[in-house]
C-alpha positions, 0 to 999 in steps of 0.5 A, spaced: 588 699 561 588 705 557 592 701 551 586 696 551 580 701 551 584 704 545 584 698 541 577 696 543 575 703 540 579 702 534 577 695 532 569 697 533 570 703 528 574 698 524 569 693 523 563 698 523 566 702 517 567 695 513 560 693 515 558 699 512 562 699 506 559 691 505 552 694 505 553 699 500 556 694 496 550 690 496 548 690 488 541 688 486 541 683 481 538 686 474 533 681 470 533 680 463 528 676 458 530 675 451 535 682 452 529 686 455 530 689 462 524 687 467 522 692 472 519 691 479 516 695 484 520 691 489 527 689 488 529 682 487 534 679 492 539 674 492 538 669 498 543 663 499 545 664 492 538 664 489 535 670 486 528 671 489 523 675 485 516 678 487 510 675 483 509 682 480 515 680 476 512 673 473 505 677 471 508 684 469 514 682 466 514 675 464 507 674 462 505 668 467 499 668 471 498 666 478 493 665 483 494 667 490 490 663 496 491 667 502 489 662 507 493 657 505 499 661 503 500 658 497 501 661 490 499 657 483 503 660 477 501 658 470 504 658 463 500 656 458 498 649 459 503 648 465 502 650 472 507 650 479 504 650 486 508 653 491 507 654 498 510 658 503 516 655 507 515 649 503 521 646 499 516 641 495 513 644 489 507 641 485 509 641 477 503 639 473 500 635 478 507 632 480 511 633 487 518 636 485 523 638 490 527 645 490 533 647 493 530 653 496 523 655 497 518 661 497 518 666 502 514 672 505 518 678 505 515 684 508 508 681 506 510 680 499 511 673 496 518 672 494 519 666 489 525 662 486 526 665 479 530 660 476 526 654 479 520 657 476 523 659 469 527 652 468 520 649 469 517 653 464 522 652 459 527 658 460 534 658 459 538 662 464 545 665 464 548 669 470 553 674 469 557 675 475 561 681 474 554 685 472 550 681 477 545 680 471 540 674 470 539 673 463 533 669 461 532 666 454 525 663 451 527 657 447 525 657 440 519 653 439 520 647 434 514 647 428 509 642 430 508 636 425 501 636 422 497 631 425 495 625 421 489 625 417 483 620 420 479 621 414 479 622 406 474 625 402 474 621 395 468 624 392 464 631 392 458 631 387 452 635 385 445 631 384 443 636 379 437 638 383 439 640 390 443 635 393 451 635 394 454 629 396 461 628 400 463 621 400 469 619 404 473 613 407 475 613 415 472 618 420 470 625 418 467 630 422 465 637 420 466 643 423 460 647 424 458 650 417 458 658 416 456 663 411 461 668 408 459 674 403 461 677 397 459 672 394 455 669 398 457 662 400 456 656 405 463 654 408 464 647 411 471 645 414 473 638 415 479 638 420 484 632 420 482 630 413 485 630 407 483 627 400 484 620 396 490 620 392 486 620 386 483 627 388 490 629 390 493 628 383 488 633 380 488 638 386 491 644 384 489 650 388 482 648 388 477 644 384 471 648 382 465 646 378 460 651 375 452 649 376 448 652 370 441 655 371 439 653 378 436 657 383 439 655 389 447 655 387 452 657 382 458 653 383 461 648 388 469 647 390 473 644 394 481 644 396 486 643 402 485 649 406 491 646 411 495 640 411 490 636 414 484 640 413 479 640 407 474 645 405 468 645 401 465 651 399 458 652 396 456 659 392 449 660 393 443 665 392 441 669 397 436 666 402 438 659 401 439 655 407 440 647 408 440 641 411 446 636 413 445 629 414 450 623 415 450 616 413 456 611 413 461 614 408 457 619 406 455 626 408 449 630 404 447 637 404 440 639 401 439 646 399 433 649 400 430 656 401 431 658 408 424 659 410 423 651 408 429 649 413 426 645 419 428 648 425 435 645 427 439 649 432 445 646 430 445 649 423 447 657 421 440 658 419 437 665 417 430 664 420 424 669 418 424 676 422 418 675 426 415 680 431 417 678 438 412 674 443 411 675 450 414 670 454 408 665 457 412 661 461 416 662 467 423 665 466 429 660 466 436 662 469 443 660 467 447 658 472 455 656 471 458 651 476 465 652 476 469 645 478 476 649 481 482 646 478 483 640 474 488 636 469 495 638 470 492 643 476 490 638 482 489 643 487 490 642 494 492 635 497 488 632 502 490 628 508 487 622 505 492 622 499 486 625 494 486 631 490 482 637 491 480 637 483 477 630 485 472 633 490 470 639 486 468 635 480 464 630 484 460 636 487 459 640 481 457 634 477 452 632 483 449 640 482 448 639 475 444 633 476 440 636 481 439 643 476 437 639 470 431 637 474 429 644 475 424 647 470 427 654 472 434 653 472 439 651 467 446 648 469 452 649 465 459 646 467 466 650 466 469 643 466 465 636 466 471 631 466 479 632 469 481 638 464 485 644 465 481 650 464 485 657 464 481 662 469 480 667 464 477 662 460 472 660 465 470 667 466 469 668 458 465 662 459 460 665 464 460 672 460 459 669 453 453 665 456 450 671 459 449 667 466 445 669 471 449 666 477 456 663 478 458 658 483 465 656 484 467 649 488 473 649 492 476 645 498 481 649 502 488 647 505 493 650 510 500 648 513 496 647 520 492 641 520 488 643 526 484 648 522 477 646 520 471 649 517 467 652 511 468 659 508 464 663 502 468 668 498 465 674 494 469 679 490 464 685 488 459 688 493 454 686 488 455 679 490 455 679 497 447 678 498 448 672 494 454 670 498 450 670 504 445 666 502 449 661 499 454 660 505 448 659 510 446 653 506 453 651 505 454 650 512 448 646 512 451 641 507 458 641 510 456 640 517 463 644 519 465 650 523 463 657 520 469 661 518 464 666 515 463 670 509 469 673 506 472 678 501 477 676 496 479 678 489 480 671 486 479 672 478 473 668 477 469 672 482 472 678 481 472 679 473 465 675 472 459 681 472 454 676 474 453 675 482 459 670 483 461 666 489 467 661 491 465 656 496 471 653 500 467 647 503 472 645 508 480 644 509 483 638 506 489 638 510 484 637 516 483 629 518 475 631 520 474 635 514 477 631 509 474 625 511 467 629 510 468 632 504 470 625 500 464 622 503 458 621 498 453 623 503 456 629 505 457 631 497 450 629 496 448 634 501 452 640 499 450 639 492 442 639 495 444 645 499 447 649 493 441 648 489 437 650 495 441 657 496 440 658 488 433 658 489 432 662 495 437 667 492 432 667 485 426 667 489 424 660 486 419 656 490 
């Protein structure tokens, strides 16, 4: 008996010792991108032979961006025009709008989201090398192949001056001018024509540029044209101070008529220099600029509904209905971040609103979660200054959806965090719930939501 007990004690100590040695020998993999060591506040882990990393590695070390949806336990990772949607404990990813099976899945570890590095990197075009002895993951960006220049759609065949004030640009095919702009020293008007070349006759004479001097003319000193890029033609007119122009287009011909700036008819599309006048006191009611942001779009489909339709469809449909109602209001002017099925970066949505100096920002979304029983309407704000706006909008959104009240909540979604005007993100309902999904894709409910959103905006701005 004593020998048996002694043997048990020996085996216990033996296995405990080797378990400790095994634990001490565990190595945290090191990550390298193009030879540069990546650092993280949470160590990468090897789970079932797959390297799992926190989201911070993707954003801080690899230059990707991501958006985390807390309720849905879902993250969307962006790299340029590409996107990957990963849901916690789900082996199916959505890559550029298409489902792709994975060998592993995103996980929550100590409240941190860990994602499969090789899957994300490979989808975004990285090459991988695993150095087993060193326990190192080396990632390399593939060299970008130079893009072939686009084929021109138009050819300039003539640039001529009528001797008085008119410059004519004759062309074949399709010609689309960029917005003209002024440059100084010397003062000149510059017009670029993308996807445009010159006819063979002109190209045979074109060495650098073709310049024609104009003598004894008070409007201009010369004009010239060149191939600014392989498929971009440029026309430059050296003008006198205070000279503006009017640009008109006929079939096969573009004409610029030069004249003193004060004689140029009012046309907001041209870079005119209106005479300085004393500011006038506004006589009409104030007009507010409202940005309506249809979430997701293009390669980023958003949530997938039980009715086999994508969130991006709902978001755009409601946004267009809101815009149509805003267009009928005399004190509200609606602006859409997207008006079709286009992918727009989150930062570009923010810049759009900021450049516009918008008064309000409303982002339209629908939710999703892995429990089909979850239902209801939520409204999100980020900055404290947006809370009163969120309260008003949520009250009206509930009327629009007719769904369960899931309250006003705070979250750091990029579009409502980084905009500086009052901003809200509306989660109308859950596309993973049969009742919610059916309602949200109903034309009648969408019309009601749009109507209530406009009513909420008017109430917040105190517009009767």
